[in-house]
MARVEX-273903 format. One record per atom (N, C-alpha, C, CB): residue number from 1; residue in one letter; atom name; x, y, z. Coordinates in steps of 0.1 Angstrom, whole numbers, plus 2048, in hexadecimal, padded with zeros to 3 digits. Glycine has a CB too. Example, Ala and Ser with C-alpha at 12.3 -4.5 7.8 and 13.67 -1.06 7.14 Angstrom:
<doros>
+-----+----+----+-----+-----+-----+
:   i : aa : at :  px :  py :  pz :
+-----+----+----+-----+-----+-----+
:   1 :  A :  N : 884 : 7C7 : 84E :
:   1 :  A : CA : 87B : 7D3 : 84E :
:   1 :  A :  C : 884 : 7DF : 84E :
:   1 :  A : CB : 871 : 7D3 : 85A :
:   2 :  S :  N : 880 : 7EA : 847 :
:   2 :  S : CA : 889 : 7F5 : 847 :
:   2 :  S :  C : 881 : 800 : 84F :
:   2 :  S : CB : 88D : 7FA : 839 :
+-----+----+----+-----+-----+-----+
</doros>
This chain:
<doros>
+-----+----+----+-----+-----+-----+
:   i : aa : at :  px :  py :  pz :
+-----+----+----+-----+-----+-----+
:   1 :  E :  N : 8C1 : 3EC : A01 :
:   1 :  E : CA : 8B8 : 3F6 : 9FC :
:   1 :  E :  C : 8BF : 404 : 9FA :
:   1 :  E : CB : 8AC : 3F7 : A04 :
:   2 :  A :  N : 8C8 : 407 : A04 :
:   2 :  A : CA : 8CF : 414 : A03 :
:   2 :  A :  C : 8D9 : 415 : 9F9 :
:   2 :  A : CB : 8D5 : 417 : A11 :
:   3 :  L :  N : 8DE : 40A : 9F3 :
:   3 :  L : CA : 8E8 : 40A : 9E9 :
:   3 :  L :  C : 8E2 : 40B : 9DB :
:   3 :  L : CB : 8F1 : 3FE : 9EA :
:   4 :  D :  N : 8EA : 412 : 9D2 :
:   4 :  D : CA : 8E5 : 412 : 9C4 :
:   4 :  D :  C : 8E9 : 404 : 9BE :
:   4 :  D : CB : 8EC : 41D : 9BC :
:   5 :  H :  N : 8E4 : 402 : 9B2 :
:   5 :  H : CA : 8E6 : 3F5 : 9AB :
:   5 :  H :  C : 8F4 : 3F0 : 9AB :
:   5 :  H : CB : 8E0 : 3F5 : 99D :
:   6 :  C :  N : 8FD : 3F9 : 9A7 :
:   6 :  C : CA : 90B : 3F5 : 9A6 :
:   6 :  C :  C : 911 : 3F0 : 9B3 :
:   6 :  C : CB : 914 : 401 : 9A1 :
:   7 :  N :  N : 90E : 3F7 : 9BD :
:   7 :  N : CA : 913 : 3F3 : 9CB :
:   7 :  N :  C : 90C : 3E7 : 9D0 :
:   7 :  N : CB : 911 : 3FE : 9D4 :
:   8 :  Q :  N : 8FF : 3E5 : 9CC :
:   8 :  Q : CA : 8F8 : 3D8 : 9D0 :
:   8 :  Q :  C : 8FF : 3CC : 9CA :
:   8 :  Q : CB : 8EA : 3D9 : 9CC :
:   9 :  V :  N : 902 : 3CD : 9BD :
:   9 :  V : CA : 909 : 3C2 : 9B6 :
:   9 :  V :  C : 917 : 3BF : 9BC :
:   9 :  V : CB : 90A : 3C5 : 9A7 :
:  10 :  F :  N : 91E : 3CA : 9BF :
:  10 :  F : CA : 92B : 3C8 : 9C5 :
:  10 :  F :  C : 92A : 3C1 : 9D3 :
:  10 :  F : CB : 932 : 3D6 : 9C7 :
:  11 :  Q :  N : 920 : 3C6 : 9DB :
:  11 :  Q : CA : 91F : 3C0 : 9E8 :
:  11 :  Q :  C : 91A : 3B1 : 9E7 :
:  11 :  Q : CB : 914 : 3C7 : 9F0 :
:  12 :  L :  N : 912 : 3AE : 9DD :
:  12 :  L : CA : 90E : 3A0 : 9DB :
:  12 :  L :  C : 91B : 397 : 9D7 :
:  12 :  L : CB : 904 : 39F : 9D0 :
:  13 :  A :  N : 923 : 39C : 9CF :
:  13 :  A : CA : 92F : 395 : 9CB :
:  13 :  A :  C : 939 : 394 : 9D7 :
:  13 :  A : CB : 937 : 39C : 9C0 :
:  14 :  H :  N : 939 : 39E : 9DF :
:  14 :  H : CA : 941 : 39E : 9EC :
:  14 :  H :  C : 93C : 393 : 9F5 :
:  14 :  H : CB : 940 : 3AC : 9F3 :
:  15 :  V :  N : 92F : 393 : 9F8 :
:  15 :  V : CA : 929 : 389 : A01 :
:  15 :  V :  C : 92B : 37B : 9FB :
:  15 :  V : CB : 91A : 38C : A03 :
:  16 :  L :  N : 929 : 37A : 9EE :
:  16 :  L : CA : 92B : 36D : 9E7 :
:  16 :  L :  C : 939 : 367 : 9EB :
:  16 :  L : CB : 92A : 36E : 9D8 :
:  17 :  C :  N : 943 : 36F : 9EA :
:  17 :  C : CA : 950 : 36B : 9ED :
:  17 :  C :  C : 951 : 367 : 9FC :
:  17 :  C : CB : 95A : 376 : 9EB :
:  18 :  L :  N : 94C : 36F : A05 :
:  18 :  L : CA : 94D : 36C : A13 :
:  18 :  L :  C : 946 : 35F : A17 :
:  18 :  L : CB : 946 : 377 : A1B :
:  19 :  V :  N : 93B : 35C : A10 :
:  19 :  V : CA : 933 : 350 : A13 :
:  19 :  V :  C : 938 : 344 : A0B :
:  19 :  V : CB : 924 : 352 : A0F :
:  20 :  E :  N : 93B : 345 : 9FF :
:  20 :  E : CA : 93F : 339 : 9F7 :
:  20 :  E :  C : 94E : 336 : 9F7 :
:  20 :  E : CB : 93A : 33C : 9E9 :
:  21 :  L :  N : 956 : 340 : 9FA :
:  21 :  L : CA : 964 : 33E : 9F9 :
:  21 :  L :  C : 96B : 340 : A06 :
:  21 :  L : CB : 96B : 348 : 9EF :
:  22 :  E :  N : 964 : 33D : A11 :
:  22 :  E : CA : 969 : 33F : A1F :
:  22 :  E :  C : 975 : 336 : A21 :
:  22 :  E : CB : 95E : 33B : A29 :
:  23 :  D :  N : 976 : 32A : A1C :
:  23 :  D : CA : 982 : 322 : A1E :
:  23 :  D :  C : 98E : 328 : A17 :
:  23 :  D : CB : 97F : 314 : A18 :
:  24 :  Q :  N : 98C : 32D : A0B :
:  24 :  Q : CA : 997 : 333 : A04 :
:  24 :  Q :  C : 99C : 340 : A0B :
:  24 :  Q : CB : 993 : 337 : 9F6 :
:  25 :  L :  N : 993 : 348 : A10 :
:  25 :  L : CA : 996 : 354 : A18 :
:  25 :  L :  C : 99E : 350 : A24 :
:  25 :  L : CB : 98A : 35C : A1C :
:  26 :  T :  N : 99A : 345 : A2B :
:  26 :  T : CA : 9A1 : 341 : A37 :
:  26 :  T :  C : 9AE : 33C : A34 :
:  26 :  T : CB : 998 : 336 : A3E :
:  27 :  A :  N : 9B0 : 334 : A29 :
:  27 :  A : CA : 9BD : 32F : A25 :
:  27 :  A :  C : 9C6 : 33B : A21 :
:  27 :  A : CB : 9BB : 326 : A19 :
:  28 :  L :  N : 9C1 : 345 : A1A :
:  28 :  L : CA : 9CA : 350 : A17 :
:  28 :  L :  C : 9CE : 358 : A23 :
:  28 :  L : CB : 9C2 : 359 : A0D :
:  29 :  T :  N : 9C5 : 35A : A2C :
:  29 :  T : CA : 9C9 : 362 : A38 :
:  29 :  T :  C : 9D1 : 35A : A42 :
:  29 :  T : CB : 9BD : 368 : A3F :
:  30 :  A :  N : 9CF : 34D : A42 :
:  30 :  A : CA : 9D7 : 344 : A4B :
:  30 :  A :  C : 9E6 : 345 : A48 :
:  30 :  A : CB : 9D2 : 335 : A4B :
:  31 :  A :  N : 9E9 : 346 : A3B :
:  31 :  A : CA : 9F7 : 347 : A36 :
:  31 :  A :  C : 9FD : 354 : A39 :
:  31 :  A : CB : 9F7 : 343 : A28 :
:  32 :  S :  N : 9F5 : 35E : A3D :
:  32 :  S : CA : 9F9 : 36C : A3F :
:  32 :  S :  C : A01 : 36E : A4C :
:  32 :  S : CB : 9EE : 375 : A3E :
:  33 :  G :  N : 9FF : 365 : A56 :
:  33 :  G : CA : A05 : 367 : A63 :
:  33 :  G :  C : 9FD : 370 : A6C :
:  33 :  G : CB : A13 : 36C : A61 :
:  34 :  I :  N : 9F2 : 375 : A67 :
:  34 :  I : CA : 9EA : 37E : A70 :
:  34 :  I :  C : 9E2 : 376 : A7A :
:  34 :  I : CB : 9E0 : 387 : A67 :
:  35 :  T :  N : 9E3 : 37A : A86 :
:  35 :  T : CA : 9DC : 372 : A91 :
:  35 :  T :  C : 9D0 : 379 : A97 :
:  35 :  T : CB : 9E6 : 36E : A9B :
:  36 :  N :  N : 9D0 : 386 : A96 :
:  36 :  N : CA : 9C5 : 38E : A9C :
:  36 :  N :  C : 9B8 : 38C : A95 :
:  36 :  N : CB : 9C9 : 39D : A9C :
:  37 :  K :  N : 9AE : 388 : A9C :
:  37 :  K : CA : 9A1 : 385 : A95 :
:  37 :  K :  C : 99B : 391 : A8D :
:  37 :  K : CB : 997 : 381 : AA0 :
:  38 :  T :  N : 99C : 39D : A93 :
:  38 :  T : CA : 997 : 3A9 : A8C :
:  38 :  T :  C : 99F : 3AB : A7F :
:  38 :  T : CB : 998 : 3B5 : A95 :
:  39 :  S :  N : 9AC : 3A9 : A80 :
:  39 :  S : CA : 9B4 : 3AB : A74 :
:  39 :  S :  C : 9B1 : 3A0 : A69 :
:  39 :  S : CB : 9C3 : 3AB : A77 :
:  40 :  L :  N : 9AF : 394 : A6D :
:  40 :  L : CA : 9AB : 389 : A64 :
:  40 :  L :  C : 99E : 38C : A5D :
:  40 :  L : CB : 9AB : 37C : A6B :
:  41 :  A :  N : 994 : 391 : A65 :
:  41 :  A : CA : 987 : 394 : A60 :
:  41 :  A :  C : 988 : 39F : A56 :
:  41 :  A : CB : 97D : 398 : A6B :
:  42 :  R :  N : 991 : 3A9 : A59 :
:  42 :  R : CA : 993 : 3B4 : A4F :
:  42 :  R :  C : 999 : 3AF : A42 :
:  42 :  R : CB : 99C : 3BF : A56 :
:  43 :  C :  N : 9A3 : 3A6 : A44 :
:  43 :  C : CA : 9A9 : 3A0 : A38 :
:  43 :  C :  C : 99E : 399 : A2F :
:  43 :  C : CB : 9B4 : 396 : A3B :
:  44 :  H :  N : 995 : 392 : A36 :
:  44 :  H : CA : 98B : 38B : A2E :
:  44 :  H :  C : 982 : 395 : A27 :
:  44 :  H : CB : 982 : 382 : A38 :
:  45 :  V :  N : 97E : 3A0 : A2D :
:  45 :  V : CA : 976 : 3AA : A27 :
:  45 :  V :  C : 97D : 3B0 : A1B :
:  45 :  V : CB : 973 : 3B5 : A31 :
:  46 :  E :  N : 98A : 3B3 : A1C :
:  46 :  E : CA : 992 : 3B9 : A11 :
:  46 :  E :  C : 994 : 3AF : A06 :
:  46 :  E : CB : 99F : 3BE : A16 :
:  47 :  L :  N : 996 : 3A2 : A09 :
:  47 :  L : CA : 997 : 398 : 9FF :
:  47 :  L :  C : 98A : 396 : 9F7 :
:  47 :  L : CB : 99C : 38B : A05 :
:  48 :  A :  N : 97F : 397 : 9FF :
:  48 :  A : CA : 972 : 396 : 9F9 :
:  48 :  A :  C : 96F : 3A2 : 9F0 :
:  48 :  A : CB : 967 : 395 : A04 :
:  49 :  N :  N : 974 : 3AE : 9F4 :
:  49 :  N : CA : 972 : 3B9 : 9EB :
:  49 :  N :  C : 97A : 3B8 : 9DE :
:  49 :  N : CB : 977 : 3C6 : 9F2 :
:  50 :  Y :  N : 986 : 3B2 : 9DF :
:  50 :  Y : CA : 98F : 3B0 : 9D4 :
:  50 :  Y :  C : 988 : 3A5 : 9CB :
:  50 :  Y : CB : 99D : 3AA : 9D8 :
:  51 :  F :  N : 982 : 39B : 9D1 :
:  51 :  F : CA : 97B : 391 : 9C9 :
:  51 :  F :  C : 96F : 398 : 9C1 :
:  51 :  F : CB : 975 : 386 : 9D2 :
:  52 :  A :  N : 967 : 3A0 : 9C8 :
:  52 :  A : CA : 95C : 3A6 : 9C2 :
:  52 :  A :  C : 960 : 3AF : 9B6 :
:  52 :  A : CB : 954 : 3AF : 9CC :
:  53 :  A :  N : 96B : 3B6 : 9B8 :
:  53 :  A : CA : 96F : 3BF : 9AD :
:  53 :  A :  C : 974 : 3B6 : 9A1 :
:  53 :  A : CB : 97B : 3C8 : 9B1 :
:  54 :  A :  N : 97C : 3AC : 9A4 :
:  54 :  A : CA : 981 : 3A3 : 999 :
:  54 :  A :  C : 975 : 39B : 992 :
:  54 :  A : CB : 98B : 399 : 99F :
:  55 :  F :  N : 96B : 398 : 99A :
:  55 :  F : CA : 960 : 390 : 995 :
:  55 :  F :  C : 958 : 399 : 98B :
:  55 :  F : CB : 957 : 38B : 9A0 :
:  56 :  L :  N : 956 : 3A6 : 98F :
:  56 :  L : CA : 94E : 3AF : 987 :
:  56 :  L :  C : 956 : 3B5 : 97B :
:  56 :  L : CB : 949 : 3BA : 990 :
:  57 :  M :  N : 963 : 3B6 : 97D :
:  57 :  M : CA : 96C : 3BC : 973 :
:  57 :  M :  C : 978 : 3B3 : 970 :
:  57 :  M : CB : 971 : 3CA : 978 :
:  58 :  P :  N : 976 : 3A8 : 968 :
:  58 :  P : CA : 981 : 39F : 965 :
:  58 :  P :  C : 98C : 3A7 : 95F :
:  58 :  P : CB : 97C : 394 : 95C :
:  59 :  Y :  N : 998 : 3A3 : 963 :
:  59 :  Y : CA : 9A4 : 3AB : 960 :
:  59 :  Y :  C : 9A6 : 3AE : 951 :
:  59 :  Y : CB : 9B0 : 3A5 : 965 :
:  60 :  E :  N : 9A6 : 3A3 : 949 :
:  60 :  E : CA : 9A8 : 3A5 : 93A :
:  60 :  E :  C : 99E : 3AE : 934 :
:  60 :  E : CB : 9A9 : 397 : 933 :
:  61 :  T :  N : 991 : 3AC : 937 :
:  61 :  T : CA : 986 : 3B4 : 932 :
:  61 :  T :  C : 987 : 3C2 : 937 :
:  61 :  T : CB : 979 : 3AE : 935 :
:  62 :  F :  N : 98B : 3C4 : 943 :
:  62 :  F : CA : 98C : 3D1 : 949 :
:  62 :  F :  C : 997 : 3D9 : 943 :
:  62 :  F : CB : 98F : 3D0 : 959 :
:  63 :  L :  N : 9A3 : 3D2 : 941 :
:  63 :  L : CA : 9AE : 3D9 : 93B :
:  63 :  L :  C : 9AB : 3DD : 92C :
:  63 :  L : CB : 9BB : 3CF : 93B :
:  64 :  Q :  N : 9A5 : 3D4 : 925 :
:  64 :  Q : CA : 9A1 : 3D7 : 917 :
:  64 :  Q :  C : 998 : 3E3 : 917 :
:  64 :  Q : CB : 99B : 3CB : 910 :
:  65 :  T :  N : 98E : 3E3 : 920 :
:  65 :  T : CA : 984 : 3EE : 920 :
:  65 :  T :  C : 98B : 3FB : 924 :
:  65 :  T : CB : 979 : 3EB : 92A :
:  66 :  A :  N : 994 : 3FA : 92E :
:  66 :  A : CA : 99C : 406 : 932 :
:  66 :  A :  C : 9A4 : 40C : 926 :
:  66 :  A : CB : 9A5 : 403 : 93E :
:  67 :  E :  N : 9AB : 403 : 91F :
:  67 :  E : CA : 9B3 : 408 : 914 :
:  67 :  E :  C : 9AA : 40D : 909 :
:  67 :  E : CB : 9BC : 3FC : 90F :
:  68 :  N :  N : 99F : 407 : 906 :
:  68 :  N : CA : 996 : 40B : 8FB :
:  68 :  N :  C : 98F : 418 : 8FE :
:  68 :  N : CB : 98C : 400 : 8F8 :
:  69 :  T :  N : 98E : 41B : 90B :
:  69 :  T : CA : 987 : 428 : 90F :
:  69 :  T :  C : 991 : 433 : 913 :
:  69 :  T : CB : 97D : 425 : 91A :
:  70 :  A :  N : 99E : 430 : 911 :
:  70 :  A : CA : 9A8 : 43A : 916 :
:  70 :  A :  C : 9A7 : 43C : 925 :
:  70 :  A : CB : 9A7 : 447 : 90E :
:  71 :  Y :  N : 9A4 : 431 : 92C :
:  71 :  Y : CA : 9A3 : 431 : 93B :
:  71 :  Y :  C : 998 : 43B : 940 :
:  71 :  Y : CB : 9B0 : 434 : 940 :
:  72 :  D :  N : 98D : 43C : 938 :
:  72 :  D : CA : 982 : 445 : 93C :
:  72 :  D :  C : 97B : 43E : 948 :
:  72 :  D : CB : 979 : 448 : 930 :
:  73 :  I :  N : 97C : 443 : 954 :
:  73 :  I : CA : 976 : 43D : 960 :
:  73 :  I :  C : 967 : 43C : 95E :
:  73 :  I : CB : 97A : 445 : 96C :
:  74 :  D :  N : 960 : 446 : 959 :
:  74 :  D : CA : 952 : 446 : 958 :
:  74 :  D :  C : 94D : 43B : 94E :
:  74 :  D : CB : 94D : 453 : 954 :
:  75 :  R :  N : 954 : 439 : 943 :
:  75 :  R : CA : 950 : 42F : 93A :
:  75 :  R :  C : 954 : 421 : 93F :
:  75 :  R : CB : 958 : 431 : 92C :
:  76 :  I :  N : 95F : 420 : 946 :
:  76 :  I : CA : 962 : 413 : 94C :
:  76 :  I :  C : 958 : 40F : 956 :
:  76 :  I : CB : 970 : 413 : 952 :
:  77 :  S :  N : 954 : 418 : 95F :
:  77 :  S : CA : 94A : 416 : 969 :
:  77 :  S :  C : 93D : 412 : 963 :
:  77 :  S : CB : 948 : 422 : 972 :
:  78 :  A :  N : 939 : 418 : 958 :
:  78 :  A : CA : 92C : 415 : 951 :
:  78 :  A :  C : 92D : 407 : 94B :
:  78 :  A : CB : 929 : 420 : 947 :
:  79 :  R :  N : 939 : 404 : 945 :
:  79 :  R : CA : 93A : 3F7 : 93E :
:  79 :  R :  C : 939 : 3EB : 947 :
:  79 :  R : CB : 948 : 3F7 : 937 :
:  80 :  F :  N : 93E : 3ED : 954 :
:  80 :  F : CA : 93E : 3E2 : 95D :
:  80 :  F :  C : 933 : 3E4 : 968 :
:  80 :  F : CB : 94B : 3E1 : 964 :
:  81 :  A :  N : 92B : 3EE : 967 :
:  81 :  A : CA : 920 : 3F1 : 970 :
:  81 :  A :  C : 925 : 3F1 : 97E :
:  81 :  A : CB : 915 : 3E7 : 96F :
:  82 :  V :  N : 930 : 3F9 : 980 :
:  82 :  V : CA : 936 : 3FA : 98E :
:  82 :  V :  C : 938 : 409 : 990 :
:  82 :  V : CB : 944 : 3F3 : 98F :
:  83 :  S :  N : 939 : 40D : 99D :
:  83 :  S : CA : 93C : 41A : 9A1 :
:  83 :  S :  C : 94B : 41D : 9A2 :
:  83 :  S : CB : 935 : 41E : 9AE :
:  84 :  Y :  N : 94F : 429 : 9A1 :
:  84 :  Y : CA : 95D : 42C : 9A2 :
:  84 :  Y :  C : 961 : 42A : 9B0 :
:  84 :  Y : CB : 95F : 43B : 99E :
+-----+----+----+-----+-----+-----+
</doros>
């Protein structure tokens, strides 16, 4: 409730990754050599953030939009309904 729409959508994508792709996150972090549980959890959070951004802003579409708008952050944010 405290988040605006853009951040709610991002958080939903973030949680989707944590819930649905847990095995992939575990596989990625297992190969990292990190053994500290707190550090592993942090890696999962950051990977889920990366997933959410990639999910909401697919690279090719994002790049094309960035180039077409002369990298106008406000227009890019509006196009993908994300916050800066």
